[in-house]
TIGU-343940 format. One record per residue: residue number from 1; residue in three letters; x, y, z of N, C-alpha, C, O in turn. Coordinates in Angstrom, 2 decimals, decimal comma. Layout:
BEGIN
<site num="NUM" residuo="ALA" n_x="X" n_y="Y" n_z="Z" ca_x="X" ca_y="Y" ca_z="Z" c_x="X" c_y="Y" c_z="Z" o_x="X" o_y="Y" o_z="Z"/>
...
***
This chain:
BEGIN
<site num="1" residuo="MET" n_x="-8,52" n_y="18,01" n_z="-17,29" ca_x="-9,67" ca_y="17,43" ca_z="-16,64" c_x="-10,80" c_y="17,35" c_z="-17,65" o_x="-11,07" o_y="18,29" o_z="-18,40"/>
<site num="2" residuo="HIS" n_x="-11,45" n_y="16,21" n_z="-17,64" ca_x="-12,67" ca_y="16,13" ca_z="-18,41" c_x="-13,69" c_y="15,28" c_z="-17,67" o_x="-13,36" o_y="14,58" o_z="-16,71"/>
<site num="3" residuo="GLN" n_x="-14,93" n_y="15,36" n_z="-18,12" ca_x="-16,03" ca_y="14,70" ca_z="-17,43" c_x="-16,59" c_y="13,58" c_z="-18,31" o_x="-16,76" o_y="13,75" o_z="-19,51"/>
<site num="4" residuo="VAL" n_x="-16,88" n_y="12,45" n_z="-17,69" ca_x="-17,50" ca_y="11,33" ca_z="-18,39" c_x="-18,70" c_y="10,86" c_z="-17,57" o_x="-18,76" o_y="11,09" o_z="-16,36"/>
<site num="5" residuo="ASN" n_x="-19,65" n_y="10,21" n_z="-18,24" ca_x="-20,79" ca_y="9,69" ca_z="-17,49" c_x="-20,45" c_y="8,30" c_z="-16,95" o_x="-19,43" o_y="7,71" o_z="-17,34"/>
<site num="6" residuo="VAL" n_x="-21,27" n_y="7,78" n_z="-16,08" ca_x="-21,00" ca_y="6,51" ca_z="-15,42" c_x="-20,85" c_y="5,38" c_z="-16,44" o_x="-19,93" o_y="4,57" o_z="-16,33"/>
<site num="7" residuo="PHE" n_x="-21,74" n_y="5,31" n_z="-17,43" ca_x="-21,67" ca_y="4,26" ca_z="-18,43" c_x="-20,34" c_y="4,31" c_z="-19,19" o_x="-19,71" o_y="3,27" o_z="-19,41"/>
<site num="8" residuo="GLN" n_x="-19,93" n_y="5,49" n_z="-19,58" ca_x="-18,66" ca_y="5,64" ca_z="-20,30" c_x="-17,49" c_y="5,25" c_z="-19,40" o_x="-16,54" o_y="4,63" o_z="-19,86"/>
<site num="9" residuo="ALA" n_x="-17,56" n_y="5,61" n_z="-18,13" ca_x="-16,49" ca_y="5,26" ca_z="-17,19" c_x="-16,38" c_y="3,75" c_z="-17,04" o_x="-15,28" o_y="3,20" o_z="-16,96"/>
<site num="10" residuo="LYS" n_x="-17,53" n_y="3,06" n_z="-17,00" ca_x="-17,52" ca_y="1,60" ca_z="-16,87" c_x="-16,94" c_y="0,95" c_z="-18,11" o_x="-16,15" o_y="0,01" o_z="-18,01"/>
<site num="11" residuo="THR" n_x="-17,31" n_y="1,42" n_z="-19,28" ca_x="-16,86" ca_y="0,78" ca_z="-20,51" c_x="-15,44" c_y="1,16" c_z="-20,90" o_x="-14,77" o_y="0,40" o_z="-21,60"/>
<site num="12" residuo="GLU" n_x="-14,96" n_y="2,31" n_z="-20,45" ca_x="-13,63" ca_y="2,79" ca_z="-20,85" c_x="-12,69" c_y="2,99" c_z="-19,66" o_x="-11,80" o_y="3,83" o_z="-19,72"/>
<site num="13" residuo="LEU" n_x="-12,88" n_y="2,23" n_z="-18,59" ca_x="-12,06" ca_y="2,42" ca_z="-17,39" c_x="-10,57" c_y="2,28" c_z="-17,69" o_x="-9,76" o_y="3,08" o_z="-17,21"/>
<site num="14" residuo="SER" n_x="-10,20" n_y="1,29" n_z="-18,46" ca_x="-8,78" ca_y="1,09" ca_z="-18,79" c_x="-8,20" c_y="2,30" c_z="-19,51" o_x="-7,08" o_y="2,72" o_z="-19,22"/>
<site num="15" residuo="LYS" n_x="-8,95" n_y="2,86" n_z="-20,45" ca_x="-8,48" ca_y="4,04" ca_z="-21,17" c_x="-8,36" c_y="5,24" c_z="-20,25" o_x="-7,42" o_y="6,03" o_z="-20,37"/>
<site num="16" residuo="LEU" n_x="-9,30" n_y="5,39" n_z="-19,33" ca_x="-9,26" ca_y="6,51" ca_z="-18,40" c_x="-8,05" c_y="6,39" c_z="-17,48" o_x="-7,38" o_y="7,39" o_z="-17,20"/>
<site num="17" residuo="ILE" n_x="-7,78" n_y="5,19" n_z="-17,02" ca_x="-6,60" ca_y="4,98" ca_z="-16,16" c_x="-5,32" c_y="5,26" c_z="-16,93" o_x="-4,39" o_y="5,86" o_z="-16,40"/>
<site num="18" residuo="SER" n_x="-5,26" n_y="4,82" n_z="-18,17" ca_x="-4,08" ca_y="5,09" ca_z="-19,01" c_x="-3,87" c_y="6,58" c_z="-19,20" o_x="-2,74" o_y="7,06" o_z="-19,18"/>
<site num="19" residuo="ALA" n_x="-4,97" n_y="7,33" n_z="-19,38" ca_x="-4,86" ca_y="8,78" ca_z="-19,54" c_x="-4,27" c_y="9,42" c_z="-18,30" o_x="-3,51" o_y="10,38" o_z="-18,40"/>
<site num="20" residuo="LEU" n_x="-4,61" n_y="8,90" n_z="-17,13" ca_x="-4,03" ca_y="9,42" ca_z="-15,89" c_x="-2,56" c_y="9,04" c_z="-15,79" o_x="-1,73" o_y="9,86" o_z="-15,39"/>
<site num="21" residuo="GLU" n_x="-2,24" n_y="7,80" n_z="-16,14" ca_x="-0,86" ca_y="7,32" ca_z="-16,04" c_x="0,10" c_y="8,09" c_z="-16,94" o_x="1,20" o_y="8,45" o_z="-16,53"/>
<site num="22" residuo="ASN" n_x="-0,33" n_y="8,33" n_z="-18,18" ca_x="0,60" ca_y="8,99" ca_z="-19,11" c_x="0,53" c_y="10,51" c_z="-19,06" o_x="1,23" o_y="11,19" o_z="-19,81"/>
<site num="23" residuo="GLY" n_x="-0,30" n_y="11,06" n_z="-18,18" ca_x="-0,34" ca_y="12,50" ca_z="-17,98" c_x="-1,25" c_y="13,25" c_z="-18,92" o_x="-1,25" o_y="14,48" o_z="-18,91"/>
<site num="24" residuo="THR" n_x="-2,02" n_y="12,56" n_z="-19,75" ca_x="-2,96" ca_y="13,22" ca_z="-20,65" c_x="-4,00" c_y="14,01" c_z="-19,85" o_x="-4,39" o_y="15,11" o_z="-20,22"/>
<site num="25" residuo="ASP" n_x="-4,45" n_y="13,41" n_z="-18,75" ca_x="-5,40" ca_y="14,08" ca_z="-17,84" c_x="-4,85" c_y="14,07" c_z="-16,43" o_x="-4,20" o_y="13,12" o_z="-16,01"/>
<site num="26" residuo="ASP" n_x="-5,13" n_y="15,16" n_z="-15,70" ca_x="-4,76" ca_y="15,22" ca_z="-14,28" c_x="-5,84" c_y="14,60" c_z="-13,41" o_x="-5,55" o_y="13,96" o_z="-12,40"/>
<site num="27" residuo="GLU" n_x="-7,08" n_y="14,81" n_z="-13,82" ca_x="-8,21" ca_y="14,23" ca_z="-13,08" c_x="-9,36" c_y="14,03" c_z="-14,05" o_x="-9,49" o_y="14,73" o_z="-15,06"/>
<site num="28" residuo="ILE" n_x="-10,20" n_y="13,06" n_z="-13,72" ca_x="-11,37" ca_y="12,76" ca_z="-14,55" c_x="-12,58" c_y="12,75" c_z="-13,63" o_x="-12,60" o_y="12,05" o_z="-12,62"/>
<site num="29" residuo="ILE" n_x="-13,59" n_y="13,52" n_z="-13,99" ca_x="-14,81" ca_y="13,61" ca_z="-13,20" c_x="-15,82" c_y="12,61" c_z="-13,77" o_x="-16,04" o_y="12,55" o_z="-14,98"/>
<site num="30" residuo="ILE" n_x="-16,43" n_y="11,83" n_z="-12,89" ca_x="-17,48" ca_y="10,90" ca_z="-13,29" c_x="-18,81" c_y="11,49" c_z="-12,84" o_x="-18,99" o_y="11,85" o_z="-11,67"/>
<site num="31" residuo="ALA" n_x="-19,74" n_y="11,60" n_z="-13,79" ca_x="-21,03" ca_y="12,25" ca_z="-13,51" c_x="-22,19" c_y="11,27" c_z="-13,72" o_x="-22,12" o_y="10,36" o_z="-14,54"/>
<site num="32" residuo="ARG" n_x="-23,24" n_y="11,50" n_z="-12,95" ca_x="-24,49" ca_y="10,76" ca_z="-13,12" c_x="-25,56" c_y="11,80" c_z="-13,44" o_x="-25,77" o_y="12,75" o_z="-12,68"/>
<site num="33" residuo="ASN" n_x="-26,21" n_y="11,61" n_z="-14,56" ca_x="-27,23" ca_y="12,58" ca_z="-15,01" c_x="-26,67" c_y="13,99" c_z="-15,11" o_x="-27,36" o_y="14,96" o_z="-14,82"/>
<site num="34" residuo="GLY" n_x="-25,41" n_y="14,10" n_z="-15,53" ca_x="-24,78" ca_y="15,40" ca_z="-15,72" c_x="-24,25" c_y="16,05" c_z="-14,46" o_x="-23,67" o_y="17,14" o_z="-14,52"/>
<site num="35" residuo="LYS" n_x="-24,44" n_y="15,40" n_z="-13,30" ca_x="-23,95" ca_y="15,97" ca_z="-12,04" c_x="-22,72" c_y="15,21" c_z="-11,56" o_x="-22,77" o_y="13,98" o_z="-11,43"/>
<site num="36" residuo="PRO" n_x="-21,62" n_y="15,91" n_z="-11,31" ca_x="-20,39" ca_y="15,24" ca_z="-10,85" c_x="-20,62" c_y="14,51" c_z="-9,53" o_x="-21,18" o_y="15,06" o_z="-8,58"/>
<site num="37" residuo="VAL" n_x="-20,16" n_y="13,24" n_z="-9,48" ca_x="-20,31" ca_y="12,46" ca_z="-8,25" c_x="-18,99" c_y="11,85" c_z="-7,77" o_x="-18,87" o_y="11,48" o_z="-6,60"/>
<site num="38" residuo="ALA" n_x="-18,00" n_y="11,74" n_z="-8,66" ca_x="-16,72" ca_y="11,14" ca_z="-8,26" c_x="-15,60" c_y="11,73" c_z="-9,10" o_x="-15,81" o_y="12,28" o_z="-10,18"/>
<site num="39" residuo="LYS" n_x="-14,38" n_y="11,59" n_z="-8,56" ca_x="-13,21" ca_y="12,12" ca_z="-9,25" c_x="-12,13" c_y="11,05" c_z="-9,28" o_x="-11,79" o_y="10,48" o_z="-8,24"/>
<site num="40" residuo="LEU" n_x="-11,58" n_y="10,77" n_z="-10,45" ca_x="-10,43" ca_y="9,88" ca_z="-10,59" c_x="-9,18" c_y="10,75" c_z="-10,67" o_x="-9,10" o_y="11,66" o_z="-11,49"/>
<site num="41" residuo="ILE" n_x="-8,22" n_y="10,45" n_z="-9,81" ca_x="-6,95" ca_y="11,17" ca_z="-9,85" c_x="-5,82" c_y="10,16" c_z="-9,78" o_x="-6,02" o_y="9,02" o_z="-9,35"/>
<site num="42" residuo="ARG" n_x="-4,66" n_y="10,58" n_z="-10,20" ca_x="-3,49" ca_y="9,71" ca_z="-10,15" c_x="-2,97" c_y="9,63" c_z="-8,72" o_x="-2,87" o_y="10,65" o_z="-8,04"/>
<site num="43" residuo="CYS" n_x="-2,65" n_y="8,43" n_z="-8,26" ca_x="-2,07" ca_y="8,24" ca_z="-6,93" c_x="-0,61" c_y="8,66" c_z="-6,95" o_x="0,12" o_y="8,38" o_z="-7,90"/>
<site num="44" residuo="GLU" n_x="-0,19" n_y="9,31" n_z="-5,90" ca_x="1,21" ca_y="9,67" ca_z="-5,76" c_x="1,99" c_y="8,47" c_z="-5,27" o_x="1,57" o_y="7,78" o_z="-4,35"/>
<site num="45" residuo="LYS" n_x="3,12" n_y="8,22" n_z="-5,89" ca_x="3,96" ca_y="7,11" ca_z="-5,46" c_x="4,74" c_y="7,52" c_z="-4,22" o_x="5,34" o_y="8,60" o_z="-4,16"/>
<site num="46" residuo="LYS" n_x="4,71" n_y="6,65" n_z="-3,22" ca_x="5,47" ca_y="6,90" ca_z="-2,01" c_x="6,76" c_y="6,10" c_z="-2,05" o_x="6,77" o_y="4,93" o_z="-2,43"/>
<site num="47" residuo="SER" n_x="7,82" n_y="6,74" n_z="-1,66" ca_x="9,12" ca_y="6,10" ca_z="-1,67" c_x="9,27" c_y="5,19" c_z="-0,46" o_x="8,94" o_y="5,57" o_z="0,67"/>
<site num="48" residuo="ALA" n_x="9,78" n_y="3,99" n_z="-0,69" ca_x="10,03" ca_y="3,05" ca_z="0,40" c_x="11,29" c_y="3,44" c_z="1,17" o_x="11,53" o_y="2,93" o_z="2,27"/>
<site num="49" residuo="VAL" n_x="12,09" n_y="4,32" n_z="0,61" ca_x="13,35" ca_y="4,71" ca_z="1,24" c_x="13,10" c_y="5,32" c_z="2,61" o_x="13,88" o_y="5,10" o_z="3,54"/>
<site num="50" residuo="SER" n_x="12,04" n_y="6,09" n_z="2,75" ca_x="11,78" ca_y="6,75" ca_z="4,02" c_x="11,38" c_y="5,77" c_z="5,12" o_x="11,43" o_y="6,11" o_z="6,30"/>
<site num="51" residuo="ARG" n_x="10,96" n_y="4,53" n_z="4,74" ca_x="10,57" ca_y="3,55" ca_z="5,73" c_x="11,77" c_y="2,81" c_z="6,32" o_x="11,70" o_y="2,35" o_z="7,47"/>
<site num="52" residuo="ILE" n_x="12,84" n_y="2,69" n_z="5,57" ca_x="13,99" ca_y="1,92" ca_z="6,02" c_x="14,62" c_y="2,60" c_z="7,23" o_x="14,96" o_y="3,78" o_z="7,19"/>
<site num="53" residuo="GLY" n_x="14,77" n_y="1,85" n_z="8,30" ca_x="15,41" ca_y="2,37" ca_z="9,50" c_x="14,56" c_y="3,31" c_z="10,32" o_x="15,08" o_y="4,05" o_z="11,16"/>
<site num="54" residuo="VAL" n_x="13,25" n_y="3,30" n_z="10,10" ca_x="12,38" ca_y="4,23" ca_z="10,80" c_x="12,39" c_y="4,01" c_z="12,32" o_x="12,15" o_y="4,94" o_z="13,08"/>
<site num="55" residuo="ALA" n_x="12,66" n_y="2,78" n_z="12,76" ca_x="12,66" ca_y="2,49" ca_z="14,20" c_x="14,08" c_y="2,40" c_z="14,78" o_x="14,26" o_y="1,99" o_z="15,93"/>
<site num="56" residuo="LYS" n_x="15,06" n_y="2,79" n_z="14,01" ca_x="16,44" ca_y="2,69" ca_z="14,47" c_x="16,64" c_y="3,50" c_z="15,75" o_x="16,31" o_y="4,69" o_z="15,82"/>
<site num="57" residuo="GLY" n_x="17,19" n_y="2,83" n_z="16,76" ca_x="17,47" ca_y="3,48" ca_z="18,03" c_x="16,28" c_y="3,55" c_z="18,98" o_x="16,42" o_y="4,06" o_z="20,09"/>
<site num="58" residuo="LYS" n_x="15,13" n_y="3,05" n_z="18,58" ca_x="13,94" ca_y="3,11" ca_z="19,44" c_x="13,76" c_y="1,85" c_z="20,28" o_x="12,97" o_y="1,85" o_z="21,23"/>
<site num="59" residuo="PHE" n_x="14,47" n_y="0,78" n_z="19,95" ca_x="14,35" ca_y="-0,46" ca_z="20,68" c_x="15,73" c_y="-0,92" c_z="21,12" o_x="16,73" o_y="-0,67" o_z="20,46"/>
<site num="60" residuo="ARG" n_x="15,75" n_y="-1,61" n_z="22,25" ca_x="17,02" ca_y="-2,09" ca_z="22,79" c_x="16,86" c_y="-3,57" c_z="23,11" o_x="15,88" o_y="-3,97" o_z="23,73"/>
<site num="61" residuo="THR" n_x="17,82" n_y="-4,38" n_z="22,69" ca_x="17,83" ca_y="-5,80" ca_z="23,01" c_x="18,45" c_y="-5,98" c_z="24,39" o_x="19,57" o_y="-5,52" o_z="24,62"/>
<site num="62" residuo="PRO" n_x="17,75" n_y="-6,64" n_z="25,31" ca_x="18,30" ca_y="-6,83" ca_z="26,65" c_x="19,58" c_y="-7,67" c_z="26,62" o_x="19,75" o_y="-8,50" o_z="25,73"/>
<site num="63" residuo="ASN" n_x="20,45" n_y="-7,46" n_z="27,57" ca_x="21,72" ca_y="-8,20" ca_z="27,62" c_x="21,48" c_y="-9,69" c_z="27,82" o_x="22,27" o_y="-10,51" o_z="27,34"/>
<site num="64" residuo="ASP" n_x="20,41" n_y="-10,06" n_z="28,51" ca_x="20,13" ca_y="-11,47" ca_z="28,78" c_x="19,14" c_y="-12,07" c_z="27,77" o_x="18,42" o_y="-13,01" o_z="28,10"/>
<site num="65" residuo="PHE" n_x="19,09" n_y="-11,54" n_z="26,58" ca_x="18,12" ca_y="-11,95" ca_z="25,56" c_x="18,18" c_y="-13,46" c_z="25,29" o_x="17,14" o_y="-14,09" o_z="25,10"/>
<site num="66" residuo="ASN" n_x="19,37" n_y="-14,02" n_z="25,27" ca_x="19,53" ca_y="-15,44" ca_z="24,96" c_x="19,63" c_y="-16,32" c_z="26,21" o_x="19,97" o_y="-17,50" o_z="26,10"/>
<site num="67" residuo="ALA" n_x="19,34" n_y="-15,78" n_z="27,37" ca_x="19,51" ca_y="-16,52" ca_z="28,62" c_x="18,64" c_y="-17,76" c_z="28,70" o_x="19,05" o_y="-18,74" o_z="29,32"/>
<site num="68" residuo="ASP" n_x="17,47" n_y="-17,76" n_z="28,11" ca_x="16,56" ca_y="-18,90" ca_z="28,22" c_x="16,64" c_y="-19,86" c_z="27,03" o_x="15,76" o_y="-20,71" o_z="26,88"/>
<site num="69" residuo="ASP" n_x="17,66" n_y="-19,74" n_z="26,21" ca_x="17,77" ca_y="-20,62" ca_z="25,04" c_x="17,77" c_y="-22,09" c_z="25,42" o_x="17,11" o_y="-22,90" o_z="24,75"/>
<site num="70" residuo="GLY" n_x="18,48" n_y="-22,46" n_z="26,45" ca_x="18,55" ca_y="-23,86" ca_z="26,88" c_x="17,19" c_y="-24,38" c_z="27,31" o_x="16,82" o_y="-25,50" o_z="26,96"/>
<site num="71" residuo="LEU" n_x="16,45" n_y="-23,58" n_z="28,06" ca_x="15,11" ca_y="-23,96" ca_z="28,52" c_x="14,16" c_y="-24,14" c_z="27,34" o_x="13,39" o_y="-25,10" o_z="27,30"/>
<site num="72" residuo="ILE" n_x="14,21" n_y="-23,22" n_z="26,41" ca_x="13,34" ca_y="-23,30" ca_z="25,23" c_x="13,71" c_y="-24,51" c_z="24,39" o_x="12,82" o_y="-25,20" o_z="23,89"/>
<site num="73" residuo="GLU" n_x="14,97" n_y="-24,79" n_z="24,22" ca_x="15,40" ca_y="-25,95" ca_z="23,46" c_x="14,92" c_y="-27,24" c_z="24,12" o_x="14,49" o_y="-28,16" o_z="23,43"/>
<site num="74" residuo="ALA" n_x="14,99" n_y="-27,30" n_z="25,44" ca_x="14,54" ca_y="-28,49" ca_z="26,17" c_x="13,05" c_y="-28,75" c_z="25,97" o_x="12,61" o_y="-29,90" o_z="26,00"/>
<site num="75" residuo="MET" n_x="12,27" n_y="-27,69" n_z="25,79" ca_x="10,82" ca_y="-27,86" ca_z="25,56" c_x="10,52" c_y="-28,46" c_z="24,19" o_x="9,48" o_y="-29,09" o_z="24,02"/>
<site num="76" residuo="PHE" n_x="11,39" n_y="-28,29" n_z="23,25" ca_x="11,12" ca_y="-28,72" ca_z="21,88" c_x="11,89" c_y="-29,97" c_z="21,45" o_x="11,50" o_y="-30,62" o_z="20,48"/>
<site num="77" residuo="VAL" n_x="12,93" n_y="-30,30" n_z="22,14" ca_x="13,75" ca_y="-31,43" ca_z="21,76" c_x="13,39" c_y="-32,62" c_z="22,65" o_x="13,43" o_y="-32,52" o_z="23,88"/>
<site num="78" residuo="ALA" n_x="13,03" n_y="-33,72" n_z="22,03" ca_x="12,67" ca_y="-34,94" ca_z="22,80" c_x="13,94" c_y="-35,57" c_z="23,33" o_x="14,96" o_y="-35,64" o_z="22,64"/>
<site num="79" residuo="GLU" n_x="13,86" n_y="-36,03" n_z="24,57" ca_x="15,02" ca_y="-36,71" ca_z="25,18" c_x="15,15" c_y="-38,10" c_z="24,56" o_x="14,16" o_y="-38,77" o_z="24,27"/>
<site num="80" residuo="LYS" n_x="16,39" n_y="-38,51" n_z="24,38" ca_x="16,65" ca_y="-39,84" ca_z="23,83" c_x="16,55" c_y="-40,86" c_z="24,96" o_x="17,06" o_y="-40,65" o_z="26,06"/>
<site num="81" residuo="ALA" n_x="15,87" n_y="-41,96" n_z="24,65" ca_x="15,67" ca_y="-43,00" ca_z="25,68" c_x="16,82" c_y="-43,97" c_z="25,72" o_x="16,81" o_y="-44,90" o_z="26,52"/>
***
């Protein structure tokens, strides 16, 4: 962890982010007039694997799901004259 002032954070933001990405720093404190006001930390990556199938078994398709297909088709298909 190290502390930088606001001006340095603005001019060196890319370098500060790189330091977090490569593990050089765990967190960076941004200070105004020597007083800490913000903290930059690395975001934890969330795995998409846990999202797959999250609703499995929670919804049921009714047996008559396709019962109105003919009616819906008739609304969209123009009759031939």
